[in-house]
N, C-alpha and C positions, 0 to 999 in steps of 0.2 A: 528160836526162829526156825531152826531145822526141823524140830518136831512138828510145829504148826504147818510148815511147808509140806512135810510128808503126809500129814492128815488131809490137807487140802488137795494134794495130788491124788490120794486114794479116793476121796469123795468125788472129785471131778471125773476121774477115770471110771468109777462105778456108775455114776449118773450117765456119762456118755455111753458106756457099754450097754446099760439097760435101755436107753433111748434108741441106740442103733439096732439093738437086738429086736426090740418091739417093732420098729419101723421096717426092718428087713423081713420079719415074719409077716407083717401085714402086706408088704409088696409081693412077697413070694406066694402067699396064699391067694392073693388076687390075680397075679399073673398066671399061675398054674390052674386057676379056676377050681381050687380045692373044695370050695363050698359046694359046687355042683357035683364034682367027681366023687368026693368022699361023703357027700350028704352031711356036711358039717353045719352045725347051728352056731353061727357067729353072733357076737353081740350086736345089738341094734345100731350102735354108733360106729361099727367097724368101717374104716375108710375105704378099703379095697375089697369089695364084695365080688367083683368080677374082673376079667382082663381089660375091660374098657372103662373102668372107673378111674377117677382121679382123686388126689388127696383133697384139693379144694376146688369146688365147682365155681362156675362163673358168678353165680349168685352170692356165694360166700366171699369171693374175692372183691366184689363191688359193693358189699353190704355197707361198709363204713366210709366209702370214698367221698360221699357228699357231706360228711360231718367236718366241721372246722378243726376239731381236735385230733383227727385221725393221723394225718401226716406228721405233725409235731411229735405225737406219742411214738409213732413208728421210728422216726429219726432218732429220738432220744433213747429208745430201747436199744436200737442197733448200735448207736454210739457207745452206750454203756457196755454192751457186749464186746465191742471192739477194744475198749479200754481195759476191761477185765482180762480179755485174752492176751493183750500186750503185756499187762502186768504179770500174768502167769508165765508167759514166755520169757520175759526178762528175769523172773525169779529162777527159772530153770537154767538159764545161761550163766547166771552169776555163780562164781565159785563159792561153794559153801564153806564157811569157816567155823571152826569150833569156838564156842564161847567159853568153854571151860574143859579142863582135863581132870580125870579122876585119878587121885593119887592115894596110895595106901599109906595111911598115917601111923600104922602100928596098932597093936591090940585090936585088930579087925575094924579099925576106924577108917573111914574113907573121907578124904579131903578133896575139895574141888579147887583147882588152881585156875585163875583167869587165863584164858587162851591168849588174849592180847598181851598180857604181861610176859608169858612164856615166849611168845613170838618176838617181842622186843628184846628180851634177854638173849635169845639165840641170834637174832640179827646183829645185836651189838657185838657179841663175841665173834661172830663170823666176819664182821667188818674189820676187826682188829687183826685178823690173820694176815700174814705176810703175803703181799701180792694182790690182796683184795681191796678194791676201792670202795665198794658198797655191797650191801647184802639186804635181801628182802625175804622174809620167812612167812609162810602161811600154814596154819594147822588145819587139817581136814580129817575125815574119818569119823570115828566114834570116840566118846569120852574115855572109854576103857581101852581103846586101841587106836590112838591117834596116829596120823601120818603127817609128814612134813613135805612141803614144797619150798625149795630154796632157789632163789635166783642170785647168783654171784656176778658182780661186775668186776672183772679183773683188770689190772693195770696193763699197760702196753707191752711190757716185757715179762709178764708173769708166765709161769709154766702151769697150764691147766691141770695136769696130772698131780703136781705137787699141791696145788690149792685144793683140789678135791680130796686128796689124802688128808690134809690138815683139817679140812672141814669135818670129815667123818671121824677122825681120831680125836679131835678136840671139841668143837662146838656141839656136834650131834651126840657124841658120847657123854659129854657133860650134861646135856639136857636129858638124855635118856636115864642116866643114873640119878639125876636130881629129882625126877618124878617117879622113880622106882619102876621103870618099865623094863621088861625083858628084851623087847625089841622096839625100835622106832624106825619104821620104813621111811625112806626119804627119796624124793625125786629132785634132782639138782639140774638147774639150767645155768650154763656158763655164758657170760657175755664178755667181750673184750672191748675196752675203751679205744675208740678210733683215734689215731694220732697221725700227724703229718709225716710224710716221708722225710727221713733225715738226709741231709746233703753231705756227701763224702767228697773230700778234696784230696 
């Protein structure tokens, strides 16, 4: 999924760049009247031949307004463009997760470990740590160089520093050594369970 998303991003950015570059060149050439000043021979269909030209003339804008199919097609195309743009935006905002991690299996063999299985194992071990009520783990980065995002929910009377130390020394270190990584960068977010104030008599 990440590879497909990267390819789609690059294609969309390339198309948008080419379109904006061409449109900008056409507007600049017309606004500065370069055709007359530099005696340029522009193509016959060039939209901006002079500073007073427009992209769409009144005749072009009103050409299909009398047809019954015109407005439904326009609305359908614009709606499709909006949906595609929203899908692309949501895909960018969503946190990218690794579907697998590349592990050195020995004898120069590479093994792929399912990212979800590794996440669940790390979360289960982190949740068993003293003072931790719940843990959520997300793998990001690249297959050969994964990174970890951990969210720990601590108990009401837990010490955050001690919980963070145990997480790094136990759960993260076990995960790093199990997949044969030299380093496993982690970003940890700590939460504390809310509790009612205790009444002292």
